[in-house]
C-alpha positions in Angstrom: 0.0 0.0 0.0 1.6 3.3 -1.2 0.4 5.4 1.8 2.0 2.9 4.2 5.3 2.9 2.3 5.3 6.7 2.1 4.5 6.8 5.8 7.4 4.5 6.6 9.9 6.6 4.6 8.7 9.9 6.2 9.0 8.3 9.6 12.5 7.2 9.0 13.3 10.8 8.0 11.9 12.1 11.3 9.0 13.8 9.5 6.4 12.6 12.0 3.5 14.9 11.2 3.7 14.0 7.5 4.2 10.3 8.3 1.1 10.5 10.6 -1.0 11.9 7.7 0.1 9.0 5.4 -0.7 6.3 8.0 -4.1 8.0 8.8 -4.9 8.1 5.1 -4.0 4.4 4.8 -6.2 3.5 7.8 -9.1 5.5 6.4 -8.8 3.7 3.1 -9.0 0.3 4.9 -11.9 1.5 6.9 -13.6 -1.2 9.0 -12.1 -4.0 7.1 -10.4 -5.8 10.0 -9.4 -8.6 7.7 -6.9 -6.5 5.9 -3.5 -7.9 6.5 -1.9 -4.4 6.8 -4.3 -2.8 9.3 -2.7 -4.0 12.6 0.8 -3.0 11.4 -0.3 0.5 10.4 -2.3 1.0 13.6 0.8 -0.1 15.5 3.0 2.4 13.7 0.6 5.3 14.1 0.3 4.5 17.8 4.1 4.8 17.9 4.0 8.3 16.4 1.3 9.4 18.8 3.5 8.2 21.7 6.4 10.3 20.4 4.1 13.3 20.3 2.9 12.7 23.8 -0.7 11.9 22.6 -1.0 8.7 24.7 -4.8 8.6 24.6 -4.8 8.4 20.8 -2.0 5.9 20.9 -4.0 3.7 23.3 -7.0 3.9 21.1 -5.0 2.5 18.1 -3.4 -0.2 20.2 -6.8 -1.3 21.6 -8.1 -1.6 18.1 -5.1 -3.6 17.0 -5.6 -6.0 19.9 -9.3 -6.3 19.1 -8.3 -7.4 15.6 -5.6 -9.8 16.9 -6.1 -10.6 20.6 -3.0 -12.8 20.8 -0.7 -10.0 19.7 2.0 -10.2 22.4 3.8 -7.0 21.4 0.6 -5.0 21.2 -0.2 -5.9 24.8 3.2 -4.9 26.0 2.8 -1.6 24.1 -0.6 -1.1 25.7 0.9 -1.7 29.2 3.6 0.9 28.5 1.0 3.5 27.3 -1.1 2.8 30.4 2.0 3.4 32.5 2.6 6.7 30.8 -1.0 7.7 31.5 -0.5 6.9 35.2 -2.9 4.0 35.0 -0.6 1.9 37.0 -3.2 -0.7 38.1 -4.3 -1.4 34.5 -0.6 -1.7 33.4 0.0 -4.1 36.3 -3.0 -6.2 35.3 -1.8 -6.2 31.7 1.7 -7.4 32.6 0.3 -10.0 34.9 -1.9 -11.4 32.2 1.0 -11.5 29.8 3.0 -13.5 32.3 0.3 -16.1 32.6 1.0 -17.1 29.1 4.7 -16.2 29.1 5.9 -16.7 32.7 9.6 -16.7 31.9 9.6 -13.4 30.0 12.3 -11.4 32.0 11.5 -8.1 30.2 7.8 -8.3 31.2 8.8 -9.2 34.8 11.1 -6.2 35.0 8.5 -3.8 33.6 6.0 -5.1 36.1 8.4 -4.4 39.0 9.1 -0.9 37.6 5.4 0.0 37.4 4.8 -1.2 41.0 7.8 1.0 42.0 6.4 4.0 40.1 3.0 3.6 41.8 4.6 3.4 45.2 6.9 6.4 44.6 4.0 8.5 43.3 2.0 7.7 46.5 5.0 8.8 48.6 5.3 12.0 46.7 1.6 12.8 47.3 2.0 12.2 51.0 5.0 14.5 51.2 2.9 17.2 49.4 0.1 16.8 52.0 2.8 17.4 54.7 4.1 20.4 52.7 7.4 18.8 52.2 7.6 20.1 48.6 11.4 19.8 48.0 11.4 16.2 49.1 8.5 15.5 46.9 10.2 17.1 43.9 13.2 14.7 44.3 10.9 11.7 44.0 8.8 13.2 41.2 11.8 14.1 39.2 13.1 10.5 39.4 9.8 9.2 38.1 9.8 11.7 35.2 13.3 10.6 34.3 11.8 7.2 33.6 8.3 8.3 32.4 8.8 11.8 30.9 5.2 12.1 29.7 3.5 11.1 33.0 1.1 14.1 33.3 0.1 13.5 36.9 3.7 13.6 38.1 4.5 16.7 36.1 1.5 18.5 37.5 2.4 17.5 41.0 5.9 18.8 40.5 4.5 22.0 39.0 2.5 22.5 42.2 5.5 21.9 44.4 7.6 24.4 42.6 4.8 26.9 42.7 4.5 26.6 46.5 8.3 26.9 46.8 8.1 30.2 44.8 9.8 28.6 41.8 7.3 30.0 39.3 9.5 29.7 36.3 10.0 26.0 36.9 6.3 25.5 37.5 5.6 27.2 34.1 8.1 24.9 32.4 6.2 21.8 33.6 2.9 23.2 32.4 4.4 24.0 29.0 5.6 20.4 28.7 2.0 19.2 29.3 0.4 21.7 27.0 2.7 20.8 24.1 1.1 17.4 23.9 -2.3 18.3 25.4 -3.3 21.9 24.7 -6.7 21.4 26.3 -5.4 20.3 29.7 -7.5 22.3 32.1 -5.1 21.7 35.1 -2.1 22.7 33.1 -3.8 25.9 31.9 -4.9 26.7 35.4 -1.5 26.3 37.0 0.2 28.1 34.2 -2.1 31.0 34.7 -1.6 31.0 38.4 2.1 30.8 38.1 2.2 33.7 35.6 0.2 35.8 38.1 2.6 35.0 40.9 5.5 35.8 38.6 4.0 39.2 38.1 2.5 38.7 34.6 -1.1 39.5 35.2 -2.2 39.7 31.5 -0.6 36.3 30.6 -2.2 34.8 33.7 -5.7 36.0 32.6 -5.1 34.7 29.1 -4.4 31.1 30.3 -7.2 31.1 32.9 -9.7 32.3 30.3 -8.4 29.6 27.9 -9.1 27.0 30.6 -12.7 28.3 30.9 -13.1 28.1 27.1 -12.5 24.4 27.3 -14.5 24.0 30.5 -16.8 27.0 31.3 -17.7 25.5 34.7 -14.2 25.0 35.9 -14.4 26.5 39.4 -10.7 26.8 40.1 -10.1 29.0 37.1 -13.2 31.1 37.9 -12.0 31.6 41.5 -8.5 32.5 40.4 -9.8 35.2 38.0 -11.9 36.6 40.9 -8.9 36.5 43.2 -6.8 38.5 40.7 -9.6 41.1 40.5 -9.8 41.3 44.3 -6.0 41.7 44.5 -5.9 44.6 42.1 -8.8 46.3 43.8 -7.3 45.9 47.3 -3.9 47.1 46.1 -5.3 50.2 44.5 -7.6 51.0 47.5 -4.6 50.6 49.9 -2.6 53.3 48.1 -5.6 55.6 47.7 -6.5 55.4 51.4 -2.9 56.0 52.4 -2.9 59.1 50.3 -6.0 60.2 52.1 -4.3 59.6 55.5 -6.9 56.9 56.4 -4.2 54.7 57.8 -6.3 52.0 59.6 -8.4 51.5 56.5 -5.3 51.4 54.3 -3.8 48.7 56.5 -6.8 46.5 56.1 -6.7 46.8 52.3 -3.0 46.1 52.1 -3.3 43.1 54.3 -6.1 41.8 52.0 -3.8 42.1 49.0 -0.9 40.4 50.9 -3.2 37.6 52.0 -3.7 36.8 48.3 0.0 37.2 47.2 2.3 37.3 50.3 5.5 36.4 48.3 4.9 37.7 44.8 8.3 38.9 43.6 6.8 41.7 41.5 3.8 42.9 43.6 4.5 42.0 47.2 7.7 44.1 47.9 5.8 47.3 47.0 2.8 46.3 49.1 5.1 45.5 52.0 6.8 48.8 51.8 3.4 50.5 51.7 2.5 48.5 54.8 5.7 49.6 56.4 4.8 53.3 55.8 1.3 52.8 57.1 2.4 51.1 60.3 5.0 53.9 60.9 2.2 56.5 60.5 0.3 54.5 63.1 3.4 54.6 65.4 3.8 50.8 65.2 7.5 50.8 64.6 8.2 47.2 65.4 5.5 45.9 63.0 6.8 48.4 60.4 10.3 47.0 60.7 8.9 43.5 60.2 7.0 44.5 57.0 10.1 46.1 55.5 12.2 43.2 56.4 9.9 40.9 54.5 10.1 43.2 51.5 13.9 43.0 51.6 13.7 39.2 51.8 11.9 39.3 48.5 14.0 42.0 46.9 17.3 42.7 48.6 17.9 45.8 46.5 14.7 47.5 47.4 15.8 51.0 48.3 12.4 52.2 49.7 12.3 49.2 52.0 15.8 50.0 53.5 14.9 53.7 53.7 11.5 53.2 55.5 12.9 50.5 57.8 15.6 53.0 58.7 12.9 55.5 59.6 11.3 52.8 61.8 14.6 52.2 63.5 14.9 56.0 64.1 11.5 55.9 65.8 12.8 53.0 68.0 15.9 55.1 68.7 18.2 52.4 67.4 20.3 54.8 65.4 23.0 52.4 64.4 20.5 50.1 62.7 18.9 53.1 61.1 22.3 54.2 59.8 23.0 50.7 58.5 19.7 50.8 56.5 20.2 54.3 55.2 23.8 53.5 54.1 22.5 50.4 52.3 19.9 52.5 50.5 22.7 54.8 49.5 24.6 52.0 47.9 21.8 51.6 45.3 20.9 55.2 45.1 24.0 57.2 45.8 22.7 60.6 44.6 19.4 60.7 46.5 19.2 63.8 48.6 16.5 62.2 50.8 18.9 59.4 51.8 21.7 61.8 52.5 19.4 63.8 54.8 18.4 60.6 56.6 22.0 59.7 57.2 22.7 63.2 58.5 19.7 62.9 60.9 20.7 59.4 62.1 24.3 60.4 62.6 23.4 63.4 64.6 20.9 61.4 66.7 23.5 58.8 67.4 25.8 61.6 68.7 23.1 63.0 70.8 22.1 59.6 72.2 24.3 60.0 75.2 22.5 63.2 76.2 20.0 63.4 79.0 16.6 62.0 78.4 14.4 64.8 79.6 11.2 62.8 79.1 12.6 60.0 81.3 13.8 62.5 83.9 10.3 63.9 84.3 8.7 60.4 83.9 6.5 61.4 81.0 6.1 60.1 77.4 7.2 61.8 74.3 3.5 62.6 73.6 2.9 64.2 77.0 0.9 67.4 77.0 2.0 70.8 78.5 -0.2 70.1 81.5 1.2 66.6 82.1 4.8 68.0 81.9 4.0 70.8 84.4 2.3 68.4 86.8 5.2 65.9 86.7 7.7 68.7 87.3 5.8 70.0 90.3 5.6 66.5 91.8 9.2 65.7 91.2 10.4 69.1 92.5 8.6 68.5 95.8 9.8 65.0 96.3 13.4 65.6 95.2 14.0 68.9 96.9 17.6 69.0 98.3 16.4 70.4 101.7 14.5 67.2 102.3 17.5 64.8 102.2 20.3 64.2 104.8 23.4 66.2 104.4 25.5 63.3 103.1 23.0 62.9 100.2 22.8 66.6 99.4 25.2 66.5 96.5 23.3 63.8 94.6 20.0 65.4 95.4 21.3 68.7 94.0 22.3 67.0 90.8 18.9 65.3 90.5 17.2 68.6 91.3 19.2 70.4 88.5 18.3 67.7 86.0 14.6 68.1 86.8 14.8 71.9 86.4 16.9 71.5 83.2 14.3 69.0 81.7 11.5 71.3 82.5 13.3 74.3 81.1 13.3 72.6 77.7 10.1 70.6 77.6 7.9 73.5 78.9 9.0 75.7 76.0 7.5 74.4 72.7 10.2 75.8 70.5 13.0 74.3 72.6 11.1 71.0 72.9 10.7 70.8 69.2 14.4 71.3 68.7 15.2 68.8 71.4 12.9 66.2 69.7 14.7 66.8 66.4 18.0 66.1 68.1 19.5 69.5 67.8 22.5 70.4 70.0 21.2 71.8 73.2 24.4 73.8 73.9 23.9 75.5 70.5 20.3 76.1 71.5 21.3 78.0 74.6 24.3 79.9 73.2 24.3 83.5 74.4 22.5 82.7 77.7 24.8 83.4 80.7 27.9 82.6 78.8 26.6 79.3 77.4 24.7 76.4 78.8 21.3 76.7 80.6 20.2 80.0 81.9 19.3 78.6 85.3 21.7 77.1 87.9 20.0 76.9 91.3 23.4 76.1 92.9 25.6 78.7 91.3 27.2 81.6 93.0 25.1 84.7 93.6 21.9 82.7 93.8 18.9 85.0 94.1 16.6 84.1 91.2 13.1 83.0 90.7 12.8 80.0 88.3 9.6 78.2 87.3 7.9 79.1 90.5 10.8 78.3 92.8 12.6 80.8 95.0 16.0 80.3 96.6 18.1 82.1 99.1 21.4 81.7 100.7 22.0 81.9 104.4 23.5 80.0 107.3 25.0 76.7 106.4 23.9 76.4 102.8 21.0 76.9 100.5 17.4 76.9 101.5 14.5 76.8 99.1 10.9 77.9 99.2 8.2 76.7 96.9 6.1 79.2 95.1 3.8 77.4 92.8 1.3 79.6 91.0 
């Protein structure tokens, strides 16, 4: 038959598509004439081409027909068992080999193939158990070994795709889906995981294309529908978070950014920006520790993210850990050396670090940085009464005087809004008071020539030392 001869020649030349056409034409010419002496041979050859192209279902159909025509065809049954193995139908393949061994019990090749199928079945079950335990890397090792033996085993490839996805190896996940789609373009699972992987890789348009393709072949596929809705929700939450931040609605913005991050917590394209936004929001809410954590996660995903270093540095400033702030600001400078904002941040952190050893006036008065004018005055009055030098034994007078001076000094600054603002910014207090009494603070209750009123206190010298009278208004 000419078509068969032509098909054979084309097959030998590696022209499988053209060879397939010739064999199909020959089979169509024979039709349902199962008595034709060539039909089994041609079906067998066409099945072989289908296998090469990864179209195992079509290959199995041809082999089944060949066996129907010739039920005793030993080679066709072995071929069918191999195809069933490639399809992951391990139990059917095992039964096929066992039936062959009933008639050919000494066939070593069949015995070996039977043992291999049983091994593949066991290994695949182990891989699934590891996936259930979220031991994805261990599962990948097993699945890869299986695929080295059965490269077109769709189930193993899909499972490995999922493992790589959950490990954040989106490119590898896409490679596995492409291998499946080459031989089975209508594979819903492959289209779904390819779409999902593209989205997590940061390619939203490509993701939507594959997910819609899956719905084209199966309009009721719930996984693909849900994924499309999830992408829409992610986009909406991300946009809302930024808009609410711009409106200074920080609590609402935090809720929206968390919704987006719940969907894509480790997206290499989207998540770093969202985490930096979260860092900014938390800093506005004065939650510095949480802000640091958010920026650190962003840096884990993108270790060259300048905004993450810069904002984490600001959070460290809030926490008064100036060395860590400098470390982050300098890291940001490595990637953006001419940025004026970064240089200013370094200047502030350096100055704050130098001033770190200065007296903590808030701590001295026992108030918070957000204390009101009234709270500061109340604390000062209380401390002034309880720490007055006249109330301590003579041997403790020196320490009491120092403590009393600190209290007055703290109040001198914190009770004056302009001075307090400068203090909060870390400006040099000596510079602040230049020109007052030859430098330093204008009030020294223990200096020579004492005879001043200061913040409601009067002092006078006489007898064996200083004596103080309170004059609170």
